[in-house]
C-alpha positions in Angstrom: 88.9 114.0 76.9 89.6 112.1 73.6 88.2 108.6 73.4 90.1 105.7 71.9 87.9 102.8 70.8 89.4 99.5 69.8 87.4 97.8 67.0 88.0 94.1 66.7 86.4 90.8 65.5 87.3 88.0 63.0 87.5 88.3 59.2 84.2 88.7 57.5 82.3 89.9 60.5 81.9 93.5 59.4 84.7 95.5 61.1 85.2 97.8 58.0 81.5 98.6 57.9 81.7 99.6 61.6 84.8 101.6 61.0 83.0 103.4 58.2 80.1 104.3 60.4 82.4 105.8 63.1 84.3 107.7 60.3 81.0 109.2 59.3 80.5 110.3 62.8 83.8 112.2 62.8 86.1 109.6 64.3 89.7 109.2 63.0 90.3 105.6 61.9 93.6 104.0 62.4 93.4 100.8 60.1 95.7 98.2 61.3 95.3 96.2 58.2 96.3 99.2 56.0 99.4 99.6 58.3 100.0 96.0 58.0 100.2 96.4 54.2 102.4 99.5 54.4 105.0 97.7 56.6 105.4 95.0 53.9 105.9 97.0 50.9 109.2 96.4 48.9 112.3 97.6 50.7 110.7 97.8 54.1 112.5 96.0 56.9 109.5 93.8 57.8 109.3 92.5 54.3 113.0 91.7 54.3 112.5 89.7 57.5 109.6 87.9 56.2 111.4 86.9 53.0 114.4 85.6 55.2 111.8 83.5 57.3 109.5 82.1 54.5 110.9 80.8 51.3 109.5 81.8 47.9 107.0 84.4 49.1 108.3 87.3 46.9 107.0 88.1 43.5 109.4 88.8 40.6 109.1 92.6 41.1 110.1 92.1 45.0 106.5 92.6 46.3 104.9 90.1 48.8 103.0 87.3 47.2 100.1 87.5 49.6 98.2 84.5 48.4 101.3 82.2 48.8 102.1 83.5 52.2 98.4 83.1 53.2 98.6 79.5 52.1 101.5 78.9 54.3 100.5 80.8 57.5 96.7 80.1 57.5 97.3 76.3 57.7 100.1 76.2 60.2 99.8 77.9 63.6 103.6 78.2 64.3 104.2 79.9 60.8 101.4 82.4 61.6 103.0 83.1 64.9 106.4 83.7 63.3 104.8 86.0 60.8 102.9 87.9 63.6 106.0 88.3 65.7 107.7 90.0 62.8 104.9 92.3 61.6 103.4 93.3 65.0 106.4 95.3 66.2 106.2 97.5 63.2 102.4 97.8 63.1 102.1 98.7 66.9 104.8 101.3 66.7 103.0 103.0 63.7 99.7 102.9 65.7 101.4 104.4 68.6 102.8 107.3 66.4 99.4 108.0 64.9 97.6 108.1 68.1 100.2 110.6 69.5 99.7 112.8 66.5 95.8 112.8 66.2 93.9 115.7 67.6 90.6 113.9 67.2 88.0 113.7 70.0 87.3 110.0 69.0 89.9 107.8 67.4 89.2 104.1 66.3 91.8 101.5 66.2 90.4 99.0 63.7 92.6 95.9 64.4 91.6 92.2 63.9 94.5 91.3 66.5 93.7 94.1 68.7 93.7 91.9 71.8 96.4 89.5 70.8 98.8 92.5 70.2 98.0 94.1 73.4 96.7 97.2 71.7 93.6 97.3 74.1 96.0 99.0 76.5 95.8 102.0 74.4 92.0 102.1 74.3 89.4 103.4 76.6 86.9 100.7 75.3 86.9 97.7 73.1 84.1 96.6 70.7 84.0 93.3 68.9 81.9 92.8 65.8 80.7 89.2 65.4 78.8 87.3 62.8 77.7 83.8 62.1 80.2 81.4 60.6 78.2 80.8 57.4 77.8 84.5 56.8 81.4 85.2 57.3 82.3 82.4 54.8 80.0 84.0 52.0 81.4 87.5 52.7 85.1 86.4 52.6 84.6 84.4 49.4 82.8 87.4 47.8 85.2 90.0 49.1 88.6 88.1 48.5 87.7 85.7 45.8 88.6 82.6 47.9 87.2 79.2 47.8 85.0 78.1 50.7 87.9 75.9 52.1 90.4 78.9 51.9 87.8 81.2 53.6 87.2 78.5 56.3 90.9 78.1 57.1 91.2 81.9 57.6 88.3 81.9 60.1 89.7 78.8 61.8 93.1 80.5 62.3 91.4 83.2 64.4 89.9 83.3 67.9 86.4 81.9 68.4 83.6 84.3 69.5 84.0 83.4 73.2 87.4 84.9 73.1 85.9 88.3 72.1 83.0 87.9 74.4 85.4 87.4 77.3 87.7 90.3 76.6 85.7 93.0 75.0 83.6 95.7 76.6 80.9 95.7 73.9 79.8 92.8 71.5 77.8 93.8 68.4 76.3 91.0 66.3 76.3 91.7 62.6 74.1 89.1 61.2 71.3 91.2 60.0 71.0 94.4 58.0 73.4 97.4 58.2 70.8 99.5 59.7 70.9 97.3 62.8 74.6 97.3 63.0 74.4 101.2 62.9 71.7 101.3 65.4 73.9 99.2 67.9 77.0 101.3 67.3 74.9 104.5 67.7 73.8 103.4 71.2 77.4 102.6 72.2 78.7 105.9 70.7 76.0 107.8 72.8 77.1 105.9 76.0 80.8 106.8 75.5 80.2 110.4 74.7 77.7 111.4 77.5 
């Protein structure tokens, strides 16, 4: 029977590293962030709705100005909720389509908002990757070229670790080296495939 793993956790925790591990083990990865980028390409219905909701978030070529939109939504909970209500419908529909069409024995839904979107209902098991606040800040600054304040506002816009601890089947701390992360994931994978 195919296994669907829901992989979640806050920005800068190491979900991508965990997803890469599962991919190396033969899993099909459904990347919700990649789907989120696809649904807001120029001409897509989601982008048109976002542009109607938030002023001045389009670049001259019609593409989404991610930095400007991020500055709006990561400092305003209501604005973030409005954005999510637009995009989640399109993202969830695409994830469901991909799940139906994959023949893989293990599929991983890599989604930062897995629980908030109700995607856990599609999963056999959920895994949260967590990391310390300071480590997340440095990873986000390095990865996205953001200031410490910008990185911190992104973290603060997301659920606290307790949320993931309460709702996920497995918690993996990613504060050390990648070998320890892989070791923890290997243990979980063995339990799931016995």
